[in-house]
SETI-293611 format. One record per atom (N, C-alpha, C, O): residue in three letters; y, x, z. Coordinates in steps of 0.2 Angstrom, whole numbers, plus 5000, padded with zeros to 4 digits. Each point is the difference from the previous one (the first is absolute). Last residue first. Layout:
// residues N
alaYXZ...
END
This chain:
// residues 512
ser440453005442ser500649975004ser499749945003ser500449965004val498350274991val500049934998val500649975004val500050015006thr500250254990thr499549965003thr500149934998thr500549984997leu500050294994leu500249935000leu499549955003leu499450014998glu500650244997glu499949975006glu500249935001glu499949985006pro500450144974pro499349995001pro499849985007pro499549965001ser502650044982ser499949995007ser499349995002ser499849945001asn500850084976asn500550045003asn500050005008asn500450045003glu498249834983glu499950074997glu500550055004glu499850055000lys500249715005lys499350035002lys500050074998lys499750045003met502249844991met500050025007met499350035002met500050045004tyr500349894974tyr500450055001tyr500050025007tyr500050065002ile498949754992ile499650064997ile500450065002ile499750055002val501449755003val499450015005val499650064997val499850045005arg502049894982arg500250025006arg499450025005arg500050055003asn499649844977asn500150074999asn500350035006asn499850065001val499949714999val499350034999val500150085000val499750045003ala502349824996ala499750005007ala499350045000ala499950045004asn501249934975asn500450055004asn499750005007asn499950065003leu499149794982leu499850074999leu500450055004leu499750055002tyr501049724999tyr499350015003tyr499750074999tyr499750035004ala502449914987ala500050005007ala499350015003ala500050045005lys500249944972lys500350065002lys500050015008lys499950055002ala499549744988ala499550054999ala500250075002ala499650045003ser502049784998ser499449995005ser499550054999ser499750035005ala502049974979ala500350035007ala499449995005ala500050045004glu499649874975glu500050075000glu500250035006glu499750055003leu500449724995leu499350025001leu500050084999leu499650035004val502549864994val499749995007val499350035000val499950035005asp502050064978asp499549955000asp499750005007asp499850055003gln501850114993gln500349934998gln499549955000gln500249945001ala499650265016ala499949994992ala500449944999ala500249965004leu498850205018leu500649984997leu499949994992leu499750054997gly498949985030gly500050014992gly500649974997gly500349955003arg498450155022arg500649964997arg499950014992arg499850054998gly498749975028gly500250024993gly500549964997gly500149945002ser498550135024ser500449954996ser500150044993ser499950064999thr498049955021thr500750034998thr500349954995thr499849944999glu497950125018glu500449954998glu500750034998glu500350055003ile497050044998ile500750015001ile500449954998ile500049984994asp497650045003asp500149995007asp500750025002asp500250015006leu499149984971leu499750065003leu500250005008leu500150055003tyr501449784987tyr499550044996tyr499750065003tyr500450045003lys501349725000lys499650055004lys499550034995lys499649964997leu503149925001leu499250004999leu499750055004leu500350055003lys502249834989lys499750035005lys499249994999lys499849945000val502550044983val499449985002val499850045006val500350065001tyr501949874982tyr499850045005tyr499349975002tyr499949945001val501950064976val499549975004val499850055006val499950064999gln502249874982gln499750055005gln499549975004gln500249955004ala501250004971ala499549985006ala499850055004ala499850054997leu502549924986leu499450035002leu499649975005leu500349975005ala501449894979ala500050045006ala499350045000ala499549974998asp501449864985asp499750074999asp500050055006asp499950064999arg501049715002arg499349994997arg499750074999arg499450015000gly502549985019gly499949984993gly499350004998gly499650025004ala501550155016ala499949924999ala499949994992ala500150054996gly499350175023gly500649974996gly499849924999gly499749975004val498350135002val500550055000val500649984996val499949994994ser498049865018ser500450024994ser500550055002ser500250015006gln497449935006gln500749985000gln500350034994gln499750054997ile497749905017ile500450024994ile500749985001ile500249955003arg497350105011arg500749975000arg500350034994arg499950054997tyr497649945018tyr500350014994tyr500749965000tyr500049955001asp497850155017asp500749974999asp500250014992asp499850054998phe498050015011phe500349975006phe500649964998phe500249955003leu497450154985leu500749984999leu500349965006leu499749955001asp498150234994asp500249945003asp500849995000asp500450045002ile497450104985ile500750005001ile500249935003ile499949954997gln497850224999gln500349945001gln500750015001gln500250045004gly498450144982gly500149975006gly500349945000gly500449984996asp499950194985asp499450015004asp500249975007asp500350035004met500949884973met500050055005met499350015003met499649954999cys501049894983cys500150074998cys500050055005cys499950064999lys499949715005lys499450024997lys500150074997lys499550045000glu502349855010glu499650025005glu499350034997glu499750045002leu501949864984leu500250075002leu499650025005leu499850065000thr499949724993thr499850054995thr500250075002thr499650054999asn501049775015asn499250015000asn499850054995asn499550045001tyr502849914999tyr499850045006tyr499250015001tyr499850055002leu501249814981leu500250074999leu499750045005leu499850064999ala499849715003ala499650034995ala500250074998ala499650044999glu501749845017glu499350025003glu499650034994glu499650045002ile502549894992ile500150065004ile499350025003ile499850055000ser500449754986ser500150064996ser500050075005ser499750054998gly498949745011gly500750014997gly500050064996gly499650045001ala498449915009ala500349935000ala500749994997ala500249954998gly498150244993gly500249985006gly500349935000gly500049974995thr498650254990thr500349945001thr500249995007thr499950035005gly499650204977gly499849965006gly500449935000gly500449994996ala499050284991ala500349935000ala499749965006ala499550015002glu501050274989glu499649955004glu500349934998glu500650004998gln499550294997gln500149934997gln499649955004gln499450015000ile501550275000ile499649955004ile500249934997ile500649995000val499650304994val500249934999val499549955003val499450004998glu501250255012glu499549974995glu500349934999glu500449975004lys500450215011lys500449994994lys499549964994lys500250004994lys499250045030lys499950064996lys500349994993lys499850044995thr500549795020thr500150055004thr499950074997thr500350055001gly500249744983gly499750015006gly500150065004gly500550044998thr500749784983thr499850075001thr499850015007thr500349985004leu499749774983leu500350055004leu499850074998leu499550014997thr500549714996thr499950074997thr500450055005thr500649995000val498549735000val500450055003val499850074997val499450014999thr500549694999thr499750064998thr500550065001thr500650004999ala498949735011ala500450064999ala499650054997ala499450015001thr500749705002thr499750064999thr500450064999thr500550004996pro499349725013pro500450064999pro499650064999pro499650015004val499649744990val499950055005val500550064998val499950034995gln500749724996gln499550064999gln500050045006gln500550015004asn501049804991asn499349985000asn499550054999asn499549994997thr502950055004thr499949965006thr499349975000thr499749985005gly500850274986gly500149934998gly499949955005gly499550015004tyr500550284990tyr500149955004tyr500249934997tyr500450004995gln498950285003gln499949944996gln500149955005gln499649995005ile501250284993ile499849945004ile499949944996ile500549994996gln499650305004gln500049944996gln499849945004gln499450015002ile501550275000ile499749945002ile500149954995ile500449994997gln499750305005gln500149944996gln499749945004gln499450015003ile500950225005ile500150014993ile500249934997ile500550004996leu499650125030leu499949944996leu500250024993leu500550034998glu498550135022glu500649994996glu499849944995glu499650004996tyr499450155028tyr499949954995tyr500749984996tyr500549995004ile500050175008ile499350024999ile499749954996ile499850024994arg502750065016arg499749964995arg499350034998arg499950054998asp501950015019asp499349985002asp499849954994asp499649955002asp502550164996asp499650055004asp499349985002asp499650045001lys502149834987lys499750044996lys499550055004lys499550034997ser502149795011ser499349994999ser499650054996ser499449995000leu503050025004leu499750005006leu499249995000leu499750015005lys501949984975lys500050075004lys499550005006lys499750055001glu500649754985glu499850064996glu499950065004glu499550044999glu501249765012glu499449994997glu499750064996glu499550025001leu502749985009leu499550005005leu499349994997leu499550035002val502349964983val499950065003val499550015005val499650045000leu501049754992leu499750034995leu499850085002leu499550024999ala501849835015ala499349985000ala499650044995ala499450025001val502950014999val499750035007val499349985000val499650055001leu501649864981leu500050084999leu499650035007leu499650044999asp500949725000asp499550024995asp499950085000asp499450025000asp502349905013asp499449985003asp499450024996asp499550035002asp502749984989asp499950065005asp499349995003asp499650055001thr500649824976thr500450015006thr499850065004thr499550034999met500349864975met499750055005met500550015005met500550024999glu498949774982glu500450045004glu499750055004glu499449995002lys499449894981lys500749994998lys500550045004lys500550024998lys496950054997lys500449965005lys500749994997lys500350054996arg498050074993arg499749945001arg500449955005arg500049945000asp500550294993asp499949974993asp499849925002asp500149964996ala500250205022ala500649974997ala499949964994ala500449964998leu497850165011leu500249945004leu500649974998leu500049934999asp499250274991asp499549944999asp500249945003asp500049944997lys501450255007lys500149974994lys499549954998lys500249954997phe499550165023phe500649965000phe500149974994phe500249944999ala498150215003ala499849945003ala500649955000ala499949944999thr500550284993thr499549964995thr499849935003thr500049954997phe501250205017phe500549974995phe499649964994phe500249954998leu498650175020leu500449945002leu500449974995leu500049945000gln498950264994gln499549955001gln500449935003gln499849954998lys501550245000lys499849984993lys499549945001lys500149954996ile500850165023ile500549964997ile499749974993ile500049944999asp499150235018asp499749935000asp500449954996asp499849944998glu500850295005glu499350004997glu499749934999glu499649994996asp502550065016asp500150004993asp499349994996asp500049974995pro500349935030pro499950064997pro500150004992pro499749954997val501449865019val499350014997val500150074997val500550024996asn501049845020asn499850075000asn499450014996asn499650045004leu501649755005leu499350014999leu499850074999leu499450025001gly502849865003gly499850045005gly499250024999gly499750015005leu502049864981leu499649965005leu499750045005leu499649985004glu501650134979glu500549965004glu499649955005glu500349995005asp498450144980asp500350055005asp500549965004asp500150015006leu498949884976leu499550015006leu500350045005leu499949995006arg501449974975arg499949945004arg499550015006arg500149985005asn500250204979asn500649995004asn499949945005asn500250005006lys498250034978lys499950055005lys500650005005lys499950005006phe500149864974phe499549985005phe499950055006phe500049975006ala501550084977ala500349955004ala499549975005ala500149985005his499250194980his500550025004his500349955005his500050015006arg498449934976arg499750045006arg500550025005arg499950005006gly500849794979gly499750074999gly499850035006gly500149975006ser500249764985ser500350055004ser499650074999ser499450004999his500249774992his500350054996his500350065004his500350054997lys498549765012lys499650044996lys500350054995lys499750044998gly501549905025gly499749964996gly499550044995gly500050075001leu501649935024leu499850034995leu499649954995leu499849955003val501549975016val500250075000val499750044994val500450054998leu500349695012leu499650034995leu500250085000leu500650014998ser499749865025ser500250004993ser499650044995ser499650045002asn500249865024asn499650034995asn500349994993asn499749964996ser501650055028ser499849964995ser499650044995ser500150064999gln499950025027gln500550004994gln499749954995gln499449995000phe500350125027phe499849944995phe500650004995phe500549995001gly499550165019gly499850024993gly499749954995gly499850024995val501249965029val499450035000val499750024993val499450014999leu502849905003leu499950055006leu499450035000leu499950065001glu500649764984glu500250064998glu499950065005glu499950064999pro499849705006pro499450034997pro500250074997pro499550055000ser501749855022ser500150004992ser499450034997ser499850065003ile500549825022ile499850064996ile500149994993ile499749954997ile500849875017ile500250055004ile499850074997ile500350055002glu500149694989glu499750064998glu500350065004glu500550034999tyr500349745002tyr499250005001tyr499750064998tyr499350005001thr503149985000thr499849945003thr499350005002thr499849985005thr501350204982thr499850015007thr499849935004thr499850015005lys501050004971lys499350025001lys499850005007lys499449995002glu502449844987glu500050075004glu499350025002glu499749975004lys500749854980lys500750015003lys500150065003lys500550035000leu497349924992leu500550014994leu500750005002leu500450044997val497949935020val500050074997val500550004994val500350064999gly499549735011gly500350055005gly500050074997gly500550035000asp498449804988asp500749985000asp500350065004asp500650024998gln497149985003gln500350024993gln500749995000gln500450054997his498549875022his500050075000his500350034993his500450045000ile499349735002ile500550025004ile500150075000ile500550035000gly497749884988gly500749994997gly500650025004gly500550034998ser497050095004ser500449945002ser500749994997ser500350054999glu498250144997glu499849944996glu500449945002glu500249964996his499950325003his500449955003his499849934997his500249994994ala499050295008ala500049944997ala500349955004ala499849995006tyr499650245000tyr500749994998tyr500149944995tyr500549994997ala497450085012ala500450025006ala500849984998ala500449995005asn497449984982asn500449955002asn500550015006asn500449965002arg498050204989arg500449984994arg500549945002arg500449994996gly499050205022gly499749954997gly500449974994gly500650005001val500050185015val499850024994val499649944996val499750014995val501649965027val500350064996val499750014993val500450014995ala498249835021ala500750025001ala500150064996ala499650054999lys498649774993lys500050065005lys500850025000lys500350004995asn498549824991asn500549995006asn500150055005asn500349995005ala498150024976ala500749984997ala500549995005ala500650024999pro497450165005pro500149935001pro500749984997pro500550045001val498150184991val500549985005val500149925000val500249984994val497550165000val500649964997val500549995005val499849975006met498350224991met500249955005met500649974998met500650035001gly498250154988gly499849944998gly500149945005gly499849955000thr500850304999thr499549985005thr499749934998thr499549985003leu502250124983leu499450055000leu499549985006leu499450024999lys502649844996lys499650014994lys499450045001lys499449994998ser502149985020ser499749944998ser499550014994ser499449985000val502150195006val499450005005val499649944998val499450005001leu502550034986leu499550054998leu499449995005leu499550004998ser502449865006ser499649984994ser499550054998ser499449984998ser502150075020ser499549945001ser499649984995ser499449995000thr502250174996thr499550035004thr499549945002thr499450015000arg502549944988arg499650044996arg499450025004arg499450004998ser502349895013ser499749954996ser499450044996ser499549984999val502050155015val499549955004val499649964995val499450005001glu502550174995glu499350014998glu499549955003glu499450014999gln502949995006gln500049994993gln499350014997gln499849974995leu500950095027leu499749935000leu500049984992leu499649954999asn500250285015asn500349984994asn499849934998asn499549994997leu500450135028leu499749974994leu500549994995leu500549975001arg499850125022arg500150044994arg499849974994arg500050034994thr500849835028thr499550044998thr500250044994thr500549984997ser500749895026ser499950004993ser499450054998ser499750035005thr501749825018thr499650054997thr500050004992thr500249954997gln500649895021gln500450065000gln499650064998gln500150065002tyr499449695001tyr499650065001tyr500450065001tyr499750055003phe501549754991phe499649995006phe499650065002phe500050025006asp501349994974asp500449985005asp499749995007asp500350015005lys498550034975lys500250065003lys500549985006lys500150045004arg498549824980arg500249995007arg500250065004arg499850015006ile499550004971ile500449945000ile500249985007ile500649985001his498050214996his500650014996his500549945001his500650005001leu497350005010leu500450055003leu500750004996leu500550015003ala497849864987ala500249975006ala500550055004ala500649975002val498350114979val500549964998val500349965006val500649995001ala497650165003ala500650034998ala500649964998ala500650015001ile497349895005ile500350035006ile500750044998ile500549995003glu498149924980glu500349945004glu500450035006glu500549985002glu498250174985glu500649974996glu500349955004glu500649994999leu497450105010leu500650045000leu500649984996leu500650015003ala497349865009ala500350014994ala500650045000ala500549975002ala497450025016ala500749984999ala500250024993ala499950064998asn497549915003asn500550045004asn500749964999asn500149964996gly497349925001gly500550054997gly500550035005gly499949995006ala498149864996ala500649964998ala500650054997ala500549984998arg497250145004arg500049935002arg500649964997arg500149994994glu500350265002glu499449975004glu500149935001glu500649985003gly501150094979gly499750045005gly499449965003gly499849954997ile502850014989ile499350004999ile499750055006ile500350035003gly502149904991gly499649985006gly499350005000gly499649975004asn502250104979asn499749935000asn499649985006asn499649945000ile500850315001ile500349964995ile499649934999ile499450004999thr500550125025thr499850014993thr500449964995thr500349955002gly500150185024gly499749944997gly499850014993gly499950064998glu501650045026glu499450014995glu499849934997glu500049955003ile502350175009ile499649944999ile499550024995ile500150034995gln501750105024gln499650004994gln499549945000gln499849975005thr501750075013thr500450034995thr499650014993thr500350034996ala499849815029ala499650034995ala500450034994ala500549964999gly500349915022gly500050074999gly499550034995gly500150075000asn500449695005asn499850035006asn499950085000asn499750035004glu500849824977glu500549985005glu499950045007glu500550005004val497950034979val500750034998val500549985005val500450055002ala497549845000ala500050075002ala500650044998ala500250045004ala499649744989ala500150005007ala500050075003ala500350025004leu499249954973leu500850005001leu500149995008leu500550035002ser497249974991ser500450064998ser500750005001ser500350055003asn498549755001asn499850065005asn500450064998asn500250045005ala500049794980ala500449985006ala499850055005ala500550035004ile498349994976ile500750014999ile500449995006ile500450055002ala497349905000ala500150074999ala500750024999ala500350055002met498449735002met500650025004met500250084999met500450025004gly497649814990gly500649994996gly500750035003gly500549974998leu497250065009leu500349935003leu500649994996leu500449965002asp498450234992asp499549955001asp500249945003asp499749944998asp501350284993asp500349934999asp499549955001asp500049944997his500750335012his499549964995his500249935001his500349985005cys501150275000cys499849935002cys499649974994cys500150004994his501250235018his499549984994his499749945002his499649995005thr502650195003thr499649935000thr499649994994thr500250024994ser501050215021ser499949964994ser499649945001ser499649995005leu502150215007leu499649955001leu499949964994leu500449984996ser500350295010ser500249934997ser499449955001ser499450025001val501350195016val499649984995val500449944996val500449975003lys500350145018lys499950064995lys499649984994lys499950044996asp500749815023asp500650014996asp499950064995asp500450024995ile498049915021ile500049954994ile500650024996ile500049994994ser498950105027ser500250044994ser500249964994ser500050034995pro499349875027pro500650055001pro500250044994pro500650014999val498449745003val499750064998val500650055000val500550004997asn499949775009asn499550035005asn499650064997asn499650035004glu502249834986glu500250015007glu499550045004glu500250025005lys499549934972lys500750045000lys500250015007lys500350055002leu497749824994leu499950074998leu500750045001leu500050055002tyr500149715000tyr499650035006tyr499950084999tyr500250045004lys500749844978lys500550005005lys499750035006lys500350045004phe498349924978phe500550054999phe500550015005phe500250065002ile498349765000ile499750065001ile500450064998ile500050055004ala500949734993ala500050025007ala499650075001ala500150035005gly499949864974gly500650035001gly500150035008gly500250055001tyr497949824993tyr500050064996tyr500650045001tyr500050065002glu499949725007glu499550055004glu500050074996glu500050055004leu501349774986leu500350025007leu499550055004leu500350055003pro499049874975pro500750055000pro500250015007pro500250065001thr497249904997thr500649964998thr500650045000thr500050065004gly497350024992gly500650005004gly500549954998gly499949974994tyr497950104996tyr499949955006tyr500749995003tyr500149955003gly498950184977gly500549954999gly500049955006gly500149944999val498650274998val499749944998val500549945000val499849945000thr501050285005thr499450014995thr499749944998thr499850004994asp502550095015asp499749945002asp499449994995asp500049964995pro501250285013pro499749954995pro499849945003pro499750005006ile501950224998ile499749945004ile499849954996ile500349954999asn500450334999asn499949944997asn499649955005asn499550015003ile502150234997ile499549965004ile500049934997ile500549974999val500250304995val500149934998val499549965004val499450024999gln500750225004gln500749984999gln500149934998gln500649985001ala497450185013ala500249954995ala500749995000ala500450005005gly498450165009gly500350024994gly500149954995gly500350014994ala498950005030ala499650044996ala500250024994ala499850044996gln501449825019gln500050065003gln499550054996gln500150064999ile500049724995ile500750034998ile500050075003ile500250044996val497949835009val500050024993val500750034998val500050044995glu499849875027glu499550064999glu500050024993glu500150064999glu501149755006glu500350055003glu499650074999glu500350054999ile498849744994ile500550024996ile500450065003ile500250054996ile498149855017ile499750044994ile500650024995ile499950064997gln500749815022gln499750065002gln499850044994gln500250065000ala500649724997ala500650055001ala499750075002ala500350054998leu498149784999leu500350014993leu500650055001leu500150054997phe498849865022phe499650054997phe500350024993phe500050064998pro501249775014pro500050075004pro499550054997pro500350064999leu499749724991leu500650044999leu500150065004leu500250054997glu497549844993glu500449995006glu500650054999glu500050064999thr499049844979thr499950055004thr500449995007thr500649984999arg499449904979arg499549975005arg499850065005arg499549995003ser502050064979ser500349935003ser499549975004ser500249955004ala499250254984ala500550015006ala500249945003ala500250005006asp498150084976asp500049945004asp500550005006asp499849985006glu499950254985glu499749954997glu500049945005glu499750015005ala502050194994ala499549975005ala499749944997ala500349945000ser500850304988ser500049925001ser499549985005ser499450035001trp502250204990trp499449975003trp500049935001trp500649975002gln500550244982gln500149935002gln499349985004gln499550014997ile501850244996ile499449965002ile500249935002ile500450005004ile500550244982ile500249935002ile499349975002ile499649994995pro500450234997pro500650005003pro500249935003pro500550005004phe497050114994phe500549954997phe500650015003phe500150005006arg498150155001arg500150004993arg500649954997arg500450024996lys498950015028lys500050074997lys500150004993lys500150064997ala499749735014ala500750035001ala500050084998ala500550024998ala497549845004ala500449994994ala500650045000ala500350014994tyr498450005025tyr499750044994tyr500449994994tyr500150044996lys500549845023lys500250075001lys499750044994lys500350054998val499249725003val500750014998val500250075001val500350034995thr497549915011thr500150004993thr500750014998thr500150034994gln499449965029gln499750064997gln500150004992gln500150054998val500749765015val500450065001val499750064997val500350044997ala498549765002ala500649994996ala500450075001ala500350024995thr497749965017thr499950004993thr500650004996thr500150044995glu500049925028glu499850074999glu499950014992glu500250054998val500349735010val500650055000val499850074999val500450034996val497849815004val500549994994val500650045001val500250034995glu498349995023glu499750034994glu500449984993glu500150054996glu500549855025glu500150075000glu499850044994glu500350054998lys499349725005lys500750014998lys500150085000lys500450024996ser497249914998ser500449985005ser500750024999ser500250034994met497849914987met500450055004met500449975006met500349954999lys498549964980lys499550015006lys500350065004lys499650045002leu501249854977leu500050075002leu499550025005leu499750055000lys500449724992lys500050044994lys500050085002lys499550034998tyr500549795019tyr499549984995tyr500050054994tyr499450014997gln502150025023gln499349985002gln499550004995gln499550025000arg502850034995arg499750055004arg499349985002arg499650055000his501749794989his499850064995his499650055004his499650034998ile501349795014ile499449984996ile499850054995ile499450014999pro502550035015pro499450005004pro499449984995pro499450025001ser502650114988ser499949935003ser499450005004ser499550044998thr501350144987thr500250015007thr499949935004thr500050005006ala499350174970ala500149935003ala500150015007ala499750045004ile501150144978ile499449995004ile500149935003ile500649985002phe500550204977phe499949945004phe499450005004phe499550034999thr502450124983thr499349995003thr500049955005thr500649985003his500850134975his500049945004his499349995003his499549994997leu502150234993leu499449975001leu500149935004leu500550005004arg500950164976arg500049975007arg499349975001arg499749984996pro501950194986pro499349975002pro500149985007pro500250035005glu501550014975glu500150005008glu499349975002glu500049945002ala500150124976ala500750025001ala500150005008ala500450045003gly497150004988gly500549955000gly500750035002gly500050055003asp497750054998asp500450024994asp500649954999asp500450014995lys497949975022lys500350065001lys500550024995lys500550035001leu497849775002leu500849995000leu500450075000leu500650005000ala496949984999ala500349954995ala500750005000ala500349994995glu498650145021glu499850034994glu500349954994glu500250034995trp500049905027trp500450064999trp499950034993trp500550014997ala498249805011ala500749984998ala500450064999ala500450004995ala497450045012ala500049974993ala500749984998ala500250014994asp499550075028asp499950054995asp500049984993asp500450034996ile499649815021ile500750045000ile499950054995ile500550024996asp497649865008asp500549964997asp500650044999asp500349994995ser498150115018ser499850004993ser500549964996ser500150024994ile500149975029ile500250074998ile499950004992ile500450034996val500149745017val499450044999val500250074996val500449994995ala500749785011ala500050055005ala499450045000ala499650015005arg501149874972arg499849985007arg500150065005arg500250054998ala501349914979ala499450045003ala499949975007ala500449985004leu501249994971leu499749975006leu499550045003leu499650034996gly502650054988gly499349975000gly499849985007gly500250035005thr502350024980thr499550015005thr499449974999thr499949964995val502650134993val499349974999val499650015006val500050065003ser502849934992ser499550035003ser499349964999ser500049945000cys502150084982cys499849975006cys499450035003cys499750044997asn501250034982asn500649975003asn499949965006asn500449965003lys497950154983lys500450055003lys500649975003lys500450045004ile497049924984ile500549975003ile500550055004ile499750035005thr498250044985thr500449974995thr500749975003thr500550024997gln497750085016gln500250054996gln500549984995gln500450034997ala498549815017ala500550055004ala500250054996ala500650035001ile497949834989ile500649965001ile500550055004ile500650004999lys497250084997lys500450004994lys500749965001lys500550024997gln498049985021gln500250074999gln500450004993gln500650045001val498449765006val500550025005val500350074998val500650015000ser497649914987ser500649964999ser500650025004ser500550014998ser497350095006ser500350034994ser500749964999ser500550034997phe498249905021phe500350065001phe500450034994phe500550025001asp498249784997asp500749995004asp500350075001asp500650005000gly497350004990gly500549974996gly500749995003gly500550014997lys497650075015lys500350054996lys500549984995lys500550034999ser499249845024ser499650024995ser500350054996ser500650025000ala500249925022ala499649944998ala499550024995ala499549975000ala502350175009ala499450015003ala499549944998ala499450015001pro503049994993pro499650054997pro499350015002pro499650024996phe502149775002phe499650035006phe499550054997phe499549994998gly503049924992gly499349985001gly499750035006gly500450025004ala502049984988ala499650004994ala499349995001ala499749984995glu502849975017glu499350015002glu499550004994glu499949944997met502950115005met499449974996met499450025003met499850065000ile503049935008ile499350035001ile499549964996ile500149944999asp502250014997asp500150075004asp499350035001asp500050064999val500849784980val499750005006val500150065004val500050064997asn500849864980asn500350045005asn499849995007asn500450005005leu499149924971leu500249955005leu500450045006leu500449975004arg498550164980arg500649974997arg500349955005arg500649995000glu497350105006glu500550055001glu500749984997glu500550015002leu497749854996leu500250005007leu500550055001leu500549995004gln498550004975gln500449955001gln500349995007gln500649995001lys497850174994lys500650024997lys500549955000lys500650015001ala497249955008ala500450055004ala500750024997ala500550005003ile498049854985ile500349975006ile500450055004ile500649985002ala498250104981ala500549964997ala500449965005ala500650005000leu497550135006leu500550044999leu500649964997leu500650025001lys497449875003lys500350025006lys500650044999lys500650005003glu498249944979glu500349945002glu500450025007glu500549985001ser498150184989ser500649994995ser500449945003ser500650005000phe497350055011phe500550055001phe500749994996phe500550005003asn498049785002asn499850074998asn500650055001asn500649975002leu498849805013leu500550034995leu499750074998leu499750035004asn499549725007asn499850074999asn500450034995asn499949994994val499749775022val500550044996val499750075000val499950035005gly499149785006gly499950004993gly500550044996gly500050014994ala500649935031ala499449994997ala500049994992ala500449974997ser501350195017ser500049924998ser499349994997ser499850044996gln501150185010gln499549975004gln499949934999gln499549975003glu502350164988glu499450004996glu499449985003glu499549994997gly502650025015gly500049954995gly499450004995gly499749954998asp500650215019asp499849945003asp500049944995asp499649965000arg500950254990arg499550015005arg499849935003arg499449984998leu502350054985leu499450034997leu499550025006leu499450024998thr502649865008thr499749974994thr499450034998thr499549974999thr502250085019thr499350015000thr499649964995thr499449985002asp503250125006asp499649964996asp499350025000asp499850064999phe502649965016phe499350034999phe499649954996phe499849955002ile503050095004ile499549964997ile499350044999ile500050054996lys502349975021lys499650034995lys499549954998lys499749965004ile502949995005ile499349995001ile499550044995ile500149994994thr502650055016thr499549994994thr499350005002thr499750045004gln502849885008gln499450045000gln499649994994gln499949954997met502850045008met499449954998met499450054999met500050054997
END
């Protein structure tokens, strides 16, 4: 049975989702979880894009040791140099370089002839081969490229030193039959094709990313690229968790397997969702909360008699477990630390004291403390501390059906000064956000506001996600609290702080 390699690009292509901006701590948390998931290759970012991206890729490459860390580079010498400096300390540094090959990209974007595209690709691969032990080359928009030209340029870059050839369906244009046929054609018409691995990278613009990826496997692909939860540009990428489970459940058909630790799928999906603010749809395959729910009486009867009548995937396979009571207000620090370790959160000893204090405060107010509560608490306390600039001290909201909602806010500002403001609005949230905006320098436009519970019950934690624009930068923020209004204020401030942090740490940052 053939082993398919999993190339995860959540931290690069996934982070390109509109409104998603991860800070370094969040990127590192996702990288460590991807390592636990046991991906083969992790694309940590685009080192030449910004100083912030370079630094993140470099630190992730230095930290992650159980999989290969790669970075993206255009067919540009300076991009390749930046990638090498960022990746050279990794366990297995590899380069992912690309150039567009389709007629529409050659004419309108590159303004290059076929010959010029081939020459650029070959020269940059040869240059990269002097440093990188592994080079992956991608033909951007391959699915709209003339097949004879695609075969020609692939043969040339293989001769130049590429070991992995990626055939991206960059705009999600292909159908499974067409996309699979590209791989079949290349296997038959590229003389050196047996010297390399073929990789598939599909986007979901027409809803066929999973089907196209699997069609590629049927036709010779030995590496699949995608993201957790299928996040990414426009309609997103192929969802890796769906592909991995499909290959596992239907190994009788595909005769392949992956190295992924499927028990980590649920936790990885949840982490990416929380940190990006992109909520997993309830009916999403594999990781949606309704994926293993049975509403129909006929289905319920069948499952009670024999699970496999209507349940082809067991929730335990991908790490879903019941949220039993694990800790409470009487639990000690040692038990708290042990449970965090069991959950794979790996909190440094120097942070335990602060986290344990926050846990005890929460446990005093909640009847039950679940694993979801603990994970949410750690993410809130640990990952947001890096960019706390404005910090909430106190809010007070006055609301009545026959009175104008009024909010009073007390913050610490950018220079640790105390700021107090009051404001009104049509509702409690609008009053709160109007007041918070008064505390800032500049206009803030709110694009999205979402709230969901962590766990269940009347005392469940509220998790709020916002998307807003501040200082001409669009970003997202999240906040966690038992009170919806407090969580809303924290999410708003988290987004504003991210913008300030990005401005301070990425001077070259441009308007989104």
